[in-house]
C-alpha positions as a Markdown table, in Angstrom:
| # | Residue | x | y | z |
|---|---|---|---|---|
| 1 | Unk | 2.1 | 36.6 | 0.2 |
| 2 | Unk | 4.6 | 33.9 | -1.3 |
| 3 | Unk | 5.0 | 32.2 | 1.9 |
| 4 | Unk | 1.4 | 31.9 | 2.1 |
| 5 | Unk | 1.5 | 30.4 | -1.3 |
| 6 | Unk | 4.3 | 28.1 | -0.4 |
| 7 | Unk | 2.1 | 27.2 | 2.8 |
| 8 | Unk | -0.7 | 26.2 | 1.3 |
| 9 | Unk | 0.9 | 24.0 | -1.5 |
| 10 | Unk | 2.9 | 22.3 | 1.3 |
| 11 | Unk | -0.1 | 21.9 | 3.3 |
| 12 | Unk | -2.4 | 20.5 | 0.3 |
| 13 | Unk | 0.7 | 17.9 | -0.6 |
| 14 | Unk | 0.7 | 16.9 | 3.2 |
| 15 | Unk | -3.2 | 16.4 | 2.9 |
| 16 | Unk | -2.7 | 14.3 | -0.1 |
| 17 | Unk | -0.2 | 12.2 | 0.8 |
| 18 | Unk | -2.2 | 11.5 | 4.4 |
| 19 | Unk | -5.1 | 10.5 | 2.1 |
| 20 | Unk | -2.9 | 8.1 | -0.1 |
| 21 | Unk | -1.3 | 6.5 | 3.1 |
| 22 | Unk | -5.0 | 6.1 | 4.3 |
| 23 | Unk | -6.1 | 4.5 | 0.9 |
| 24 | Unk | -3.3 | 2.4 | 1.1 |
| 25 | Unk | -3.7 | 1.3 | 4.5 |
| 26 | Unk | -7.4 | 0.3 | 4.0 |
| 27 | Unk | -6.3 | -1.8 | 0.9 |
| 28 | Unk | -3.4 | -3.6 | 2.7 |
| 29 | Unk | -6.2 | -4.5 | 5.3 |
| 30 | Unk | -8.4 | -5.9 | 2.6 |
| 31 | Unk | -5.7 | -7.8 | 0.9 |
| 32 | Unk | -4.7 | -9.1 | 4.3 |
| 33 | Unk | -8.2 | -10.3 | 5.2 |
| 34 | Unk | -8.5 | -12.0 | 1.5 |
| 35 | Unk | -5.1 | -13.7 | 1.8 |
| 36 | Unk | -6.8 | -15.2 | 5.0 |
| 37 | Unk | -9.6 | -16.1 | 3.4 |
| 38 | Unk | -7.6 | -17.8 | 0.6 |
| 39 | Unk | -5.3 | -19.5 | 2.9 |
| 40 | Unk | -8.4 | -20.9 | 4.8 |
| 41 | Unk | -9.7 | -22.2 | 1.7 |
| 42 | Unk | -6.5 | -24.0 | 0.4 |
| 43 | Unk | -6.1 | -25.6 | 4.0 |
| 44 | Unk | -9.7 | -26.8 | 3.6 |
| 45 | Unk | -9.2 | -28.2 | 0.2 |
| 46 | Unk | -5.8 | -29.4 | 1.0 |
| 47 | Unk | -7.2 | -31.8 | 3.8 |
| 48 | Unk | -9.3 | -33.1 | 1.1 |
| 49 | Unk | -7.2 | -33.2 | -2.1 |
| 50 | Unk | -3.4 | -32.0 | -3.2 |
| 51 | Unk | -3.2 | -28.3 | -3.4 |
| 52 | Unk | -3.8 | -26.4 | -6.4 |
| 53 | Unk | -0.6 | -25.1 | -8.0 |
| 54 | Unk | -2.0 | -22.3 | -9.9 |
| 55 | Unk | -4.0 | -21.4 | -6.3 |
| 56 | Unk | -0.4 | -21.6 | -4.7 |
| 57 | Unk | 1.2 | -19.1 | -7.3 |
| 58 | Unk | -1.6 | -16.8 | -6.6 |
| 59 | Unk | -1.3 | -16.8 | -2.8 |
| 60 | Unk | 2.3 | -16.4 | -3.4 |
| 61 | Unk | 1.6 | -13.4 | -5.7 |
| 62 | Unk | -0.8 | -11.9 | -3.0 |
| 63 | Unk | 1.8 | -12.5 | -0.3 |
| 64 | Unk | 4.4 | -10.6 | -2.5 |
| 65 | Unk | 2.1 | -7.5 | -3.1 |
| 66 | Unk | 1.4 | -7.3 | 0.6 |
| 67 | Unk | 4.9 | -7.3 | 1.5 |
| 68 | Unk | 5.5 | -4.6 | -1.1 |
| 69 | Unk | 2.5 | -2.5 | 0.2 |
| 70 | Unk | 3.8 | -3.2 | 3.8 |
| 71 | Unk | 7.6 | -1.7 | 2.9 |
| 72 | Unk | 5.7 | 1.3 | 1.1 |
| 73 | Unk | 3.9 | 2.1 | 4.3 |
| 74 | Unk | 6.4 | 1.8 | 6.4 |
| 75 | Unk | 9.0 | 4.0 | 4.6 |
| 76 | Unk | 7.8 | 7.3 | 4.2 |
| 77 | Unk | 11.1 | 9.0 | 4.3 |
| 78 | Unk | 11.6 | 7.5 | 1.0 |
| 79 | Unk | 9.2 | 9.1 | -0.8 |
| 80 | Unk | 10.3 | 11.7 | -3.1 |
| 81 | Unk | 7.7 | 14.5 | -4.1 |
| 82 | Unk | 8.7 | 16.0 | -7.5 |
| 83 | Unk | 6.8 | 19.2 | -6.5 |
| 84 | Unk | 8.6 | 19.7 | -3.2 |
| 85 | Unk | 11.8 | 21.5 | -4.9 |
| 86 | Unk | 9.1 | 24.0 | -7.0 |
| 87 | Unk | 7.5 | 24.9 | -3.5 |
| 88 | Unk | 10.8 | 25.6 | -1.8 |
| 89 | Unk | 12.0 | 27.7 | -4.7 |
| 90 | Unk | 8.7 | 29.9 | -4.9 |
């Protein structure tokens, strides 16, 4: 009976992690699309006038957030589940 409980918790945690990764992946795609759109706008505006320093800072911040998201998605082994020890001990 106890092994069924542990198995359920592991399965549930795995499903939660899969949903989280899927949500992060979708968010990353949207951010990449937005970054592309912003870069296109900057290119169009820069041909007419000098780039706005504030917009360049925003683009740098978005690029940094994208890099952080990519690193989180590429390193699933670095994830620490706080409930893992509880599940193994049960």
